[in-house]
C-alpha positions as CSV (number, residue, x, y, z in Angstrom):
1,M,101.1,102.9,122.4
2,K,97.2,102.0,122.5
3,S,96.2,99.9,125.4
4,V,95.3,96.2,123.4
5,G,92.7,94.8,126.3
6,T,89.1,93.9,125.6
7,G,86.2,94.8,124.1
8,P,85.0,97.0,120.8
9,G,89.2,98.8,121.8
10,R,90.8,95.4,120.9
11,K,89.0,95.0,117.8
12,I,89.5,98.3,116.3
13,I,93.3,97.6,117.1
14,A,92.9,94.7,114.7
15,V,91.6,96.6,112.3
16,E,94.1,99.1,112.0
17,Q,96.9,95.8,111.6
18,L,94.7,95.0,108.8
19,Y,94.0,97.6,106.9
20,R,98.5,98.3,107.8
21,A,98.8,95.2,107.0
22,A,97.1,95.6,103.8
23,S,98.6,98.9,102.8
24,I,102.1,97.5,102.8
25,S,101.5,93.8,101.3
26,N,100.0,96.3,98.3
27,A,103.3,98.0,98.4
28,I,105.1,95.1,97.4
29,V,103.2,94.1,94.8
30,S,103.3,97.2,92.6
31,I,106.3,98.7,93.4
32,P,108.0,96.3,91.8
33,A,106.7,97.1,88.4
34,F,107.8,101.0,87.9
35,L,111.4,99.5,89.2
36,S,111.8,96.6,87.1
37,Y,109.0,96.0,84.1
38,R,110.7,92.9,82.2
39,R,111.2,91.3,85.3
40,Y,107.8,92.1,87.0
41,V,105.6,90.2,84.1
42,G,108.2,88.3,83.4
43,V,106.8,86.2,86.1
44,F,103.0,85.8,84.8
45,S,104.3,86.0,80.9
46,R,103.4,82.8,79.3
47,G,105.7,82.7,76.9
48,D,106.2,86.2,75.2
49,D,105.9,88.7,77.8
50,P,103.1,91.3,77.3
51,N,103.8,94.5,75.5
52,Y,101.7,97.1,77.2
53,P,104.3,98.6,79.9
54,F,101.6,101.9,80.5
55,L,98.8,99.4,81.6
56,V,100.8,97.6,84.4
57,R,102.0,100.2,85.4
58,I,98.7,102.3,85.4
59,W,97.9,98.7,87.6
60,A,100.7,99.1,89.8
61,G,99.8,102.7,90.4
62,M,96.4,101.9,91.3
63,A,97.9,99.0,93.6
64,L,99.4,101.6,95.4
65,L,96.9,104.2,95.6
66,W,94.4,101.5,97.4
67,G,97.4,100.9,99.7
68,A,98.2,104.2,100.7
69,S,93.9,104.6,101.0
70,F,94.4,101.2,103.0
71,W,97.4,103.2,105.6
72,E,94.4,106.1,105.7
73,I,91.6,103.7,107.3
74,A,94.5,102.1,109.8
75,R,95.0,105.8,111.2
76,D,91.3,106.1,112.7
77,P,89.3,103.5,110.8
78,V,86.1,104.4,113.6
79,A,86.5,108.1,111.9
80,R,87.4,106.4,108.2
81,R,84.6,103.5,107.7
82,D,82.7,104.6,104.8
83,L,85.7,103.6,102.9
84,I,86.1,100.4,104.6
85,K,83.0,98.9,102.3
86,Y,84.9,100.4,99.1
87,S,88.2,98.2,99.9
88,W,87.3,95.0,99.7
89,M,84.9,95.9,96.9
90,E,88.1,96.8,94.8
91,K,89.8,93.3,95.7
92,L,86.1,92.0,94.7
93,V,86.4,93.7,91.4
94,T,89.9,92.6,90.7
95,S,89.9,89.3,91.4
96,V,86.5,88.2,89.3
97,C,87.8,90.6,86.5
98,V,91.6,87.9,87.1
99,L,89.5,84.6,87.3
100,D,86.9,85.2,84.1
101,A,90.4,86.3,82.1
102,Y,92.0,82.8,83.0
103,R,88.5,81.2,82.0
104,R,88.9,83.2,78.3
105,G,92.3,82.1,78.3
106,E,93.7,85.4,79.2
107,V,96.6,85.3,81.6
108,P,98.3,82.6,83.1
109,L,97.4,80.1,86.5
110,A,100.5,82.0,87.9
111,L,99.2,85.2,88.1
112,V,95.3,83.7,89.0
113,A,97.5,83.2,92.1
114,L,99.2,86.0,93.2
115,V,95.3,87.1,92.6
116,F,94.4,84.6,94.9
117,G,97.0,86.3,97.9
118,T,97.0,89.9,96.9
119,D,93.1,90.0,96.7
120,V,90.8,86.7,97.4
121,A,92.5,86.6,100.5
122,W,91.3,90.1,102.0
123,I,87.9,90.0,101.3
124,P,86.5,88.5,104.2
125,P,89.1,90.1,106.2
126,F,88.1,93.2,105.4
127,I,84.2,92.1,105.2
128,W,84.9,91.5,109.1
129,A,86.4,94.7,109.8
130,Q,83.4,96.3,108.0
131,R,80.8,94.6,109.7
132,T,83.7,95.1,112.8
133,I,83.4,99.3,112.6
134,S,79.6,100.1,111.7
């Protein structure tokens, strides 16, 4: 186990923990889409459940893959510092797309709320991590 101590080592450990938590968060949000599609989309539907499981599973698969990349970053953030910028960019793209879809009336507020927890909230810590490791 690494010594926490003070200084740069402590910040690196914080970045490792941040990315490990992000990886787990992505897994928790994405795996249910594969296990129970109807139940998963039912949480966010506005009446009729959407009938495009392949798109939901593609999105969930991409979220799971991003989670794997977060785990990889957590293993050695200094060596993988070039990947860190993509983590907040991915979260930003998802956030902007969902907010735009909500503005257009294409998705319910429940999905926007989910995205605030799964994407928007991660952007500032990921930017902090990039600045810390760079």
